[in-house]
C-alpha positions in Angstrom: 86.4 -49.4 31.2 90.0 -48.5 31.4 92.6 -46.0 30.2 95.3 -48.5 29.3 96.5 -49.4 25.8 96.9 -53.2 25.4 98.3 -55.2 22.5 98.2 -59.0 22.0 101.9 -59.8 22.0 104.3 -62.7 21.3 104.9 -62.7 25.1 101.5 -64.3 25.9 101.9 -67.6 27.6 98.6 -68.1 29.5 95.0 -67.7 28.7 93.1 -67.3 25.4 95.9 -65.1 23.9 98.3 -68.0 24.0 96.1 -69.8 21.5 95.3 -66.7 19.4 95.8 -67.2 15.7 95.4 -63.6 14.7 98.0 -60.8 14.6 100.5 -60.4 17.4 102.8 -57.6 18.3 106.4 -58.6 18.3 108.4 -55.9 20.1 111.7 -57.3 19.0 110.9 -56.5 15.4 110.1 -52.9 16.0 112.8 -50.3 15.6 110.9 -47.7 17.6 110.1 -49.9 20.6 111.8 -49.2 23.9 111.5 -50.8 27.3 111.3 -48.5 30.4 114.4 -48.3 32.5 112.5 -50.1 35.3 110.9 -53.3 34.2 107.3 -53.4 35.3 104.2 -55.6 35.1 100.9 -53.9 34.8 97.4 -55.3 35.5 94.0 -54.1 34.4 90.9 -55.7 35.9 87.7 -55.5 34.0 84.2 -56.5 34.9 84.6 -59.6 32.6 88.3 -60.5 33.3 91.8 -59.5 33.8 94.9 -58.6 31.7 98.5 -58.8 32.8 101.5 -57.7 30.8 104.8 -55.9 30.6 105.0 -52.1 30.1 106.6 -50.8 26.9 106.7 -47.7 24.7 106.3 -47.6 20.9 104.8 -45.6 18.0 101.2 -46.7 17.3 99.5 -46.2 14.0 95.7 -46.6 13.3 93.9 -45.1 10.4 95.7 -42.0 9.3 97.1 -41.2 12.8 100.5 -42.1 14.2 100.9 -41.6 17.9 104.5 -41.3 18.9 105.9 -43.0 22.0 102.6 -44.5 23.3 102.8 -46.4 26.6 101.4 -49.8 26.0 100.9 -53.1 27.8 102.3 -56.2 26.1 99.8 -58.9 27.1 101.4 -61.9 28.8 98.2 -63.5 30.2 94.5 -63.2 29.9 91.9 -64.4 32.4 88.1 -64.4 31.8 85.5 -65.9 29.5 85.1 -62.6 27.5 88.6 -63.0 26.1 87.8 -66.5 25.0 84.6 -65.5 23.3 85.9 -62.2 21.8 89.5 -62.6 20.6 91.1 -59.3 19.7 94.3 -57.7 18.6 94.2 -55.2 21.5 92.3 -52.7 23.7 92.4 -48.9 23.4 91.2 -47.7 26.8 89.5 -44.3 26.4 89.1 -43.4 30.1 90.8 -40.5 31.8 94.5 -40.5 33.0 93.4 -40.9 36.6 92.1 -44.4 35.7 95.4 -45.6 34.0 97.4 -48.4 35.7 99.9 -47.0 38.1 103.6 -47.1 37.1 106.7 -47.3 39.3 108.7 -44.2 39.9 111.5 -44.0 37.3 109.5 -46.1 34.8 107.5 -44.2 32.2 104.3 -42.1 32.2 101.2 -44.1 31.3 99.3 -41.6 29.2 96.0 -42.8 27.5 96.1 -42.9 23.7 93.4 -40.3 23.3 95.3 -37.8 25.5 98.3 -38.4 23.3 96.3 -37.8 20.1 95.2 -34.4 21.6 98.7 -33.5 23.0 100.4 -34.3 19.7 97.9 -32.2 17.8 96.7 -35.0 15.6 93.0 -34.2 15.9 91.0 -31.3 14.5 89.0 -31.2 17.7 89.6 -33.0 21.1 86.6 -35.3 20.5 85.7 -38.8 19.6 82.3 -40.4 18.9 80.8 -43.9 18.4 78.2 -44.9 15.9 76.3 -48.1 16.8 73.6 -49.8 14.9 71.2 -52.6 16.2 71.7 -54.4 12.8 75.1 -56.1 13.0 75.2 -56.2 9.2 75.1 -52.4 9.1 78.3 -52.2 11.2 79.4 -49.3 13.3 82.3 -46.8 13.6 84.5 -44.8 15.9 85.1 -41.3 14.8 88.2 -39.4 15.8 88.3 -35.6 16.1 84.6 -34.9 15.8 81.3 -36.5 14.8 79.3 -37.0 11.6 76.0 -35.1 11.4 74.6 -37.8 9.1 74.7 -40.3 11.9 72.5 -38.7 14.5 69.2 -36.8 14.8 69.7 -33.1 15.7 70.0 -31.3 18.0 73.1 -32.7 19.6 72.9 -32.6 23.4 75.9 -32.1 25.6 76.4 -33.1 29.3 79.3 -32.3 31.6 81.6 -35.0 32.9 81.5 -34.7 36.7 84.2 -37.2 37.6 87.3 -37.5 35.4 88.1 -41.2 35.8 85.4 -42.8 33.7 83.1 -40.8 31.5 80.8 -40.1 34.5 77.6 -38.0 34.2 75.4 -36.6 36.9 72.5 -39.1 37.4 69.2 -37.6 38.6 66.8 -40.5 38.3 66.4 -44.0 37.1 62.9 -45.2 36.0 62.2 -48.9 35.5 58.7 -49.3 34.2 56.5 -47.3 36.6 59.0 -47.4 39.4 61.4 -44.4 39.9 64.5 -43.8 42.0 65.6 -40.2 42.7 68.8 -38.8 44.0 68.8 -36.2 46.8 70.4 -32.8 46.4 73.2 -33.7 48.9 73.5 -37.3 47.8 74.7 -39.9 50.3 74.8 -43.7 50.1 71.1 -43.8 51.1 70.2 -41.1 48.5 68.0 -43.3 46.3 64.4 -43.1 47.6 63.5 -46.2 49.5 67.1 -47.3 50.0 68.7 -48.0 53.3 72.4 -47.8 54.1 74.6 -47.2 57.2 77.4 -45.7 55.1 78.4 -42.2 56.2 80.6 -41.3 53.2 79.4 -38.9 50.5 78.0 -40.7 47.5 77.1 -39.1 44.2 74.9 -41.1 41.8 76.7 -41.4 38.5 75.9 -42.7 35.1 79.0 -44.1 33.5 79.2 -44.2 29.7 81.5 -47.1 28.8 82.0 -48.1 25.2 83.7 -51.3 26.1 81.4 -52.9 28.6 78.9 -55.7 27.8 76.6 -55.3 30.7 74.9 -52.8 33.0 75.5 -52.6 36.7 73.9 -50.8 39.6 73.9 -51.0 43.4 71.5 -51.6 46.3 67.8 -51.0 45.9 68.2 -50.0 42.2 69.8 -53.3 41.3 67.1 -55.4 43.1 64.4 -53.4 41.2 66.2 -54.1 37.9 66.4 -57.8 38.7 62.7 -57.9 39.6 61.5 -56.0 36.5 63.9 -57.4 33.8 63.5 -61.1 34.0 65.6 -63.3 31.6 63.8 -64.2 28.5 64.3 -65.2 24.8 65.8 -62.4 22.7 62.7 -62.3 20.4 60.5 -61.4 23.4 62.6 -58.6 25.0 60.2 -56.0 23.6 57.8 -57.1 26.4 60.1 -55.9 29.1 59.5 -52.5 30.7 61.6 -49.5 29.6 64.6 -48.4 31.6 65.0 -44.6 31.5 68.0 -42.6 32.8 67.6 -38.9 33.6 70.9 -37.0 33.6 71.9 -33.3 33.8 
């Protein structure tokens, strides 16, 4: 997950993007592009790799929307197998501003694209939604400014975001088959039942909803339980695995 807006650019000289045969952004051909007064490299580290690039500002169009003066990263290098396996034209990070890559004083403000959509009054409502389908042939969609009642079973349930970096929800319990892990009212690093930790800092169990990740992660005792219960197997046999149930509030 991230909050940065990246585009595959003609500046890429290292990694999979240097061999990319799809569309590339050429800033020298854009009449609305501007470089910040202070040249800056930005870096975003993902669970599956890392992107490096130069900071720039330009108008960005997608669908019927045109976001003016969007801060973006012009990719100069990519590192990680994910970028080799999944070539792309760019990444639109939808996290909160607190998660955006830091910029130098005197450079330019790194505002996420969704925040700019809202601030520039381009959306009917400050919402976005994803529709995912297990059948790849059926496709999926990202909906800007609301959701489509035809694509879910009512009623819609809403949960508050408790930490505005990622889309983080308050996690009460994880159940893996017949084994459950509960958080305590005043959660600490040892809050999961059966866990042991010497950490003194406050720790709040969170469930992070990340539209870009390709894997699940956990810590400590919970992670070991997942490893024990969910053994690797052929895709046509995964229905034999125990269910993983998250309880949130």
